[in-house]
N, C-alpha and C positions, 0 to 999 in steps of 0.2 A: 872519331865517333862521338866524343864528348862535345866537340865543337858543333857537330850537327844537332845534337840534343839542345844545346844552348840556343842555336839559331831557330829551331822549331819552337822552343818556348817563347822566344821574343816575338816571333810571328803570331803565336797564339794570343799573347798578351796584347798585341797591337790590333787585334780585331775589334771593330766598333761595338759589337754586341757584348763584349766583356767589360766595356767601360763602366756602365752603371753598377754591376756587381762589385767591381774592384773599388769603386768610390765608397760603396756602402761598407765593404770590409775594412777599408782604410779608416772610415769614421768610427767604426766599432773598436778598431785597434787603438785609436787615439784616446778613446774614452777609458779603455781598460788597461793599456800598457803605458808605463811611464816613458816619456820621450826625452832624448837628450836636447840640450839647448840649441845646438846647431840645427837639428832636424825641425825643431819648433820654429826657429827663424825662417827656415826654408818654407814651411807650411804657411806661416803668417804672410810671407811675401807672395806665395802662390795664391792665397786667399784674396789679397788686394788685387793682384793681376787678374784673377778669375772674375772678380766683380767688375773690374774695368773693361774686360773683354765683353762681358754681358751687356754693359751699358753702351758700348760702342756698336755692338751688333744690333741692339735695339734702335739706336740713332739712325743707322744706315739701312734698317729694314723698311721696305716700302709699304708692306701690308702686315697687320698683326699676325695673320695666319701663316706668313712665311716663317715665323718663329713660334709655331704651335706648341713646341716642347717647353716654352718659357715657364708655365706653371710648375712643371716637374723640375726644371733647372732651379727655380726659386726654392723648392723644397730641399733639393740636394745642397744648394749653397747655404741655406739656413742651417741644415744639419751639420755641415762642415764647420761653419762658424761656431756653433754651439759646442761641437766636439773639441775645437781648438780652445774654447773658453774653459772646458773641463781640464784639458791637458795643461793649459797655462796656469790655471788655478792650482793644480797639483804641484807644479814646479816652483811657483811663487811661494807657496806656503812651505814647501820642503826645503828650498835652497835660498829663499830670500834673505836670511840672516847672514849669508856669505858675501853679500854685496849686490850692487845694482845690476851687474851683468850675469848674475847667477841664473836668471830666468831667460837669458838670451839677449842678444844685441838689439833686436827689433823692439822688444818691450822697454829696454833701457833707453833706447833712442827716443821713443815716443814719450817716456816719462821724464827724461832729462832735457833733451834738445827742443822738442816741439813745444813744451810748456815751460821751458827755462828752469827746470828743477824745482819749481814752486808748486807744491801740491794744492794750494788754495786756488791758484790760477787754473791748475788742471781740473779741479772740481767744477769750476765755473765753465770752462770750455766743454767738459764732458756733459754738463747739464744743458748747455746750449745745443750741443749736437743731438742730445736725446730729444729735446723739445722740437728741434727742426725735423728730426726723423720721425718721431712718434706722433706729435700733435699735428704737424703740417703735412709732410709728404705722405707718410703711411696712411694716416686717417683719410686724407683727401683721395689718395689712389684707391683705397678700399671702398669709399663711397661711390666713386666713378665706376669702379668695377661692378659694384652691386647694381647700380642703375643701368649700366651697359648690359649686364646679364639679363635684367628684367625686360628691357626694351628689345633686346635681341630675340628673346623667347616670344614676346608678344608680336614681333614682326615676322616670325617664321611663317605663319599661314599666308600672309600677304606675299612674301617672297616666293613661296612655293606655288601660289596661285599665278604669280607673274611668270614663273618658269613653265607651268602647265599651259598658260596662255600662249607664250612664245612657241612652245612645242606644237600646240594645236594649230597655231598660225603658220607653222613651217619655218619659223625664223631660226630655229636651232634643231639639231639632230637629237636622236635618242641618247647618244653617248654624251653630247654636250649637256643635255638636260640632266642626265644622271650625275655628271660631274658637278653641275651647279647645285643640285639637291644635296650632294655630299658636302659641298662647300658651306651651304647654309647650315647643315647639321653640325659641321665641324666648328663653324663660327659660334653657334650657340654653346657647344661644349667648351670652347675656348674661354668665352667670357664667364661661363659658370665656373670653370676651373680657376680663372683669375680672381673671381670673387672669393673663392676659398683660399687661394694662395696668398692674397693680401693679408689674410688673418695670420699666416705664418710669419710674414715680415713684421706685422704689428706685435705678435707675441715675442719675436726675437728682440725687439726694442725693449719690451717690458723685462725680458729675461736679462738683458744687459744691465739694467738698473739694479735688479735684485742681486745679480752676481757681484756688482761693484761693492755694495754694502756688505755682502757676506764675506768677500775677500778682505775688505778693510778690517772688519771686526775679527775675522779669523786670524788675519796676520798679526794684529795687535795682541790677541790672546796667545798665539804661538810664540811670538817674539819675546814677550814679557814673561810668560809662564814657563816656556820650555827652554829658551835660549838665554835667559837672564839679561835681556836687553832692557835699558831703561825706557820709560814710556815715550819720551820725546824721540829717541833714535828709532824705536820700533815704528812710531807713527810716520816718521820721515821716510824710512825705507819702504815699508809695506804699502803706505799710501801712494808713493810715487810709482811703485811697481803695479799696483792695482789700477791706478789711473792710466798708466801706459798700456796695460793689458786692455782696459776698457776702450781706449781710443783706437787701438789696433783693430778691435772688433767693430766699433761703431762706424768707422770710415767705410769699410766694405758694405756694412749694412745700409748706410746712407746711399751709396752708389746703387745697390740693388733696389732700394725703395724708389730712387729716382728713375731707374729703368722701368719698374712696374708702372709708375705714374705716366711715363712717356707712352708706354704701350697702350694703356687704357684710354688715354686722352687723344691719341692720334685719330684724326678725322679727315675724310676727304680723299684727295688724289692718291692713287696707288702707283703713280709714276714718279713721285718725288719723295725723298727722304725728309727727315725732320729739318735738317739744315736748309735744304732747298725750299721747303715750304715756308719756314720763318723768313728767309731772305726774300723770297718772292712776295710774301704777303705783308711783311712788316716794314721793310726798307725800300720798297719800290714806289712809294707815294711821296713825291718831292714836296707837296704842299705841307704834309705833316712834319717833315724834317725842317722845312723853312720856318714854319710857325714856332716849332720847338726852339730853333736857333734864335729867333727873335726874343722869346721869353727868357731864355738863359742869358742872352746878351744884355737885356735890360736889368736882370738881377745882378750881372757882373758890374754894372755902372753904379750900383748903390754903394755909398761910402761904408766902409767897415766889412764888406764882403770880400772873399778871396778873388779879387778882380781878375788876376792873371788866369786862374783856372777856369772861371766862368767864361771869360772872353775867348780863351783858347778853344774850349769845347764848342762854343757857339760858332766860331769860325769853321771848325771841322764839320759841324752839321750843315752849315750854309754851303760850304764847298761840296759836300756830298749831294745835297739837294740840287745844286746847279748842275753837277755832272749827270745825275740821274735824269733831270729834266731835258738836258741836251741830248742824251742818248734816246729818250722817247721821241723827241722831235725828229731826230735823224731817221729813226725807224719808220715813223709816219711818212717822211719825205720819200724814203725808198719805196714804200708801198704804193705811193701815189705815182711816182715817176717811172717805176720799173715797167718795161714793156710787157704788156699782158700776155703776148704769145710765148714769152720765155720766162714769165714769172714763176718762181718755184712754188709759190702758194697755189697759183692757177694750175700748175702741172699736177699738184696733188689732188685737186678736186676731181672726183669721178664724174664722168659724163652721165647725164640722166638717161636712163633706159627703161625698158619695159619691166625690168626686175624691181624698179622702184614703185611700180603701181601695184599695190597690195590687193589681192582678190578679196571679195567679201566672204564672210562665213556663210556656208549653206545653211547650217543650223547653229544658232548662237544662244548662249544662256549667260546673262549678266546678273550678278548678285550684289546686294549691298554688303557693307563690311561686317554686319552682324551675322550674315549667313555664311561667312567664310569657313567657320568651324564645320558646317555641314559638308563642305567639300574636302576639308583637310583630313586625310586618313590618320595623321598623327594625333589628332584630337578626337578620334572616334567617328569622324564623319562618314556617313553611308551613302551620300548622294551620288558620288562617282560610280559606286558599285550598282546603285539602283538604275542609273542612266545606262550603264552597260547592259544591264538586264533588259531594260526597255528596248534598246536597239536590237538586241539579239531576238527578243520575242517578236517585235514588229517585222524584222527582216525575215523571220521564218513564216509569219502569217501573210505578209504582203507579197513575198516572192522576189524581193530585190534587197540589196544591201543598203540599209538606212545610213546616211552620211554621219560622220563623227560630229558630236556635239562639242563645239568650242566654248569653253567656260572661262570667263574672266570677271574680275571684280570691277565695279563701276561706282565711284564715289559720288556721282551725280544722282544716283538712285537713293531712295530712302533707305536707312540702315537695314531694315528687315524686308526689303522688297526685292523682287527678281523680275527679269524681263526675258521673254523668249522671242527670238526673231528668226525669220526664214528669208534668205537672200538679202539680209540687211534690213528687212522691214519687220517691225514689231507686230506679232500676231497674238500675243498674250502677255499679261503681267498681273502681278498680285503681290500682296503683303502677307507674310506669315509670322508666327511667333516661335522662334527657334527653341525656346526653353519649354514650350507647352506642346500638347497634342490636340489633334482635331477630331472631334466626335461628330460624325456625319449622320444625319437623319435619313435612313434609306426609304422612308415612306410610312413606316409603321413602328412607333416606339411606345413605351408604356410608362412614361414619366418625363419630367423635365430635368435639365441639368443647370447647375450654377456655373456659368462661364461667360466668356465674351462672345456674343453672337457674331456670326460671320457666314460666308457662303463658300461652298466648295468651289475653288477656282476652275476646275475642269468642267463640271456639269451643272453648277449653279444650285446645288442642293443646300438646304438649310443645315447649318453646322454650328458648333461651339468650340472655342479654344478652351481647353481644360488643363488642369494640372495633371502630371503623369500619375499622381496618386489616385486620381478619380477614374482611371482607365477601366478597372474591373467593374466598378459600379455602373459606368456608362454602358459597358457591354451587356450587363444584365438587363438594362432598360431597352436594349435592342439597337443601340447606336453602333455604328462602325467606327472604330477608333484607329487612327493612323498617325504616324509621326511626321514631322515637317518634311523630311527627305522624301517620304512616300507621296506627300501632297504635291511637291514639285515634280517628282517623276511621273505621277499620274496625269498632271496637267500637261507635261511635255508629251506623254504618250498620246493623249487625246488630240493634241494639236498636230502631231506628226501623222496621225491616222487621217484626219480630215483634210490635211494638206499634202497627203502622200503624192498626189499627181504633180505637185510643184517640185518635189524632190527627185522625180523621175525624168531623166533626159536621155540624150543620145548615148552617153557612155554607159549608163545602166542598161539600156536596151541592147547595146552591143555585147555587154558582158553576159546577159541572159542568153542571147543567141549563140555566143561562143560556148557557153555551157551546154546548150541544147545540141550544138553541132558535135559534141563528143559522143552522143548516143543516137542522133538522127542527122548525120551530116548532109544527106541528100535533101532532106526537107528544108534545111536552112539555106542550102545552096540554091534551090529552086525559088524560095520565097524572096530573099533579098540578094541582089536587086532585080532579079529576073521578073518577078510578078509585081512586087510592091517596093517602093523606095523605103529606106530606113526611116525617113521622116514620117511617113504615113503609118508605119508600124508603131512608132513612138506615140503618135497622136491617138491611135486606138488604145494602146496600153494606158495612156494618161486618162482617157475617157473611162476606162474600166476602174482605175484607181479612184477617180473622182466620185464614182458611184459606189465606192466601198467594196469593189469586187477584186479579190486578190489575183495576182498574175503568176502564181506559182505553178499552175498547170500550163506551162508554156507549150508543151507539145500539142495539146488540144487547141490552144489559141493559134499556133502557127499553122496547123492543119486546116483550121477554119479559114484563116486569112488566105492560105494558098488556094483553097477551093473557091471562095467568093471574090478574091482579088482579081480574078480573071474577068468577072462580070461587072464589078463596080469598084471605084476608088474613092467613093464617098466615105469619110471616116465614120459618120453616124450610121450608115447602112452596115458597114463592116463591124462596128461596135455592137449593133443589134444582133448580127449573125453570131458573133462570138459569145454574146450573152446567152443566146439560145443554146449554143453548144455547152456552155458552162452552167446550164440550168440546174443540174443536179447539185453542183457545188454551191450555187447561190442559195437554193432552197435549204440545203443542209446548214449553211451558215446562219440561216434565219430560224429554222425550227428544229434542227437536229435530226434525230431519227424518227420523229413522230410521223405517222402515216398520213394523218389528216392535217390540212393546212387551213386555218381560219383566215378568211380574207374579207375585204370590203370591195365592192364594185361600183362602177358608175351606171346610172340609169341609161337605158339604151338611147333615149332621145338626147340626153346630155352628151353622151359619147359621140353620137353622130354629129351633133352641133360642133363639138370640138374638132372632129375630123374635118368637117367642111371649112371651119375657120382656119385651120392650119394649112389646108390645101390652098385657100384663097390668099392668106396673108403671109404664108411661109411659116417656118418652124419656130420663129420667134414669138408667135402667138399674139401679134399686134392687133389682129382683127377680132379678138375676143372682147366682149363687152366688159368694162371694168366692174360694173355692179355684179354681173354673173360671176366673175373671177373672185370677187370678195366673198360672195355667199358660198361659193364652192370651197374656198379656202377655210372659211369658218366651219362648215360642215365636216370637212376632212379633219380639222383639228379636234372637233368634238368627238368624232368617231375614233380617232387615234387615242385620245385620252381614255375613252370608255374601254377600248380593247386592252390598253395597258393596265387599267384598274382591275380588269378581270384576269390579269396575269397572262395575256396573250400578246404576241408580237404583232404590231400593226402592219398589215400588208394590203396594198391597193392593187387590184388586178385589172388591167386594161388591155386594149389592143396594142400591138407592137408599134403601130404608127403614132399613136398618141403618147405612148410611154415616155420617150425622151423629153418631150416638152413638159409633161406632168412631173417628171423626176426633177427637172430644173426648177419647176414652179414651187415645189415643196421642200427642196433640198436644204435651204438655210432657215426656213421659217417653221417647219414642223419636224422637230427632231424625233427620230425613232420610227418614222414612216418609210417603209420599203415599197417602191413602185415596181411591179413586175408585169411582164407581158404574158399573154396566154401561152405562147409557144416556149416560154421559159420554164413551165411547170413540167417536171418529169412525169412520164406515163404512170409510174407506180405510186404517185401521190394523189390523194383525194382532196378535193376542194370543198370547204364548207363556207358558204356565204353568210356572214353574220350581220351585214348591213349593206344598204345601197344608198349611194349619194345621187339624188335626183336633181332635175333642173329646177323644180320648185321646192324650196326648203322652208 
């Protein structure tokens, strides 16, 4: 029964999760409880071994994050060493008058054997170790850790952007992206912790100096005042013990400082440890070794120099350079003469395939490096959320799923610029000021603003970049104030709307039909491919989207195509028929629930002239006189501006035959003008003609 209890206790103590609490308890015990000399020797030896293990683990670690617990280990090792200093100080001061071995064999060995029993030599050696540890290694490692932490934090947005870009491009999966984001965050935490942990090591070096002088002075006072020793004997005994104690502590401290420096200075390959990197990068250049051998050899020929040592070292370097150069030449010869069909290097090269041809982004957004914080959620960036909102809103309005926007940084852009592309072609770009806000003039304001003049990139409206503190004042003057993320998102939304037909293809059409088939399976079955091929349906839907008509009422569209597809397969005729069926939706998008629809019309003679010209020259309008087209365009533009000034939506009402050509005629030149056919007006809407565009203007 007792054996079982002991076994259970041993198993419990062996669990890894109890290691840290036990170490902390042991440290507290060393500070508070006097330790026998033998146990102190054991702990000093363990401290040296522990520091050596840490150093070797660091040397053979490929990547710093593989030893992510290193900052915590530094803290525990430092506390252990300081606790040993307290325990050794207690035993040196209490038992030092009994002889050199009263404080333990380890302290005696370092005080007598390492420094030859000479406390003056011991002081010099201790001072040199402290200078090396405190001034060189620890200070340098702390500075590298500080700079590494700063640059790691600064690089986080760019790394996360790269991860998002790879994820959007399909190069990595969601799980891989999540793991890489966690690694980036862990790396930042690691270097931040190393910056703080280096202060522990530096403080430990300072503490070693202070403890040395306290022990020396305390030992002299106790030896002379309490134990009746003469000053010379007390100085000899207590100084040697104190220096031995200091050396026992400084050697593990130096090992730990060296390990810290190696961790924070490791750069580059994650497939090689420190030894492999140094060997491959320092001793693999035969020219450097040969030149060094020549210089050392010349120095060895100078009279008065230690000729044997210099010439021997020069010979060793020259021999090493010769062997390395011969190995390189043999490797090159093997690469040249090795049969290509069985070459191991050739066997490892993956055959080029279609997977290596990367598809272009359907919708792309490239940003300059100053705009990265707008995309980075960790820095409070809202652009990603705004873009998701834009996609959701447009998908609901247009009737199909808008493709994902692939975002990546582009160093070729100006720092504060962004570029929007569709199918790899740039459709819009602009520069913004990420630290400021844009005040847009909606057409009627009651004052002027002090700011940098600009234009709204989406609609070309007059605007100013202002400080965030001016926002309330600008709004009181009638300006619309938006943040930089909203500016980019609005620009993207506008471009996606006007180019929606380019985003719609066979896959989107099939998805819409599949969704419709869930509620109207017979309709879809009869329509495609019995009545119309899928390509023709896609063309009609693209025509509707190009004219800013949503395709969310797919049931009406499919029923109209099924009805008219039997009579004609001309996409323009089918588009006109679908528009007539969607007339209620089209007019509602323009004027809402208002019963009266203000419109402008064409003079009867002008409309007849256009009708005849289109019949003669075709629907491209090539037979229309250029002068007449220019005058008509000018008049339409003036009437559109007049209606918009009066707060009305500009609508041009024409015959169904003329409407497609006129719609294309004004589509890109007169923004805001809607061209409708007479048969597209619902019966319950009244028409109010506010102006007529005639042949003579």
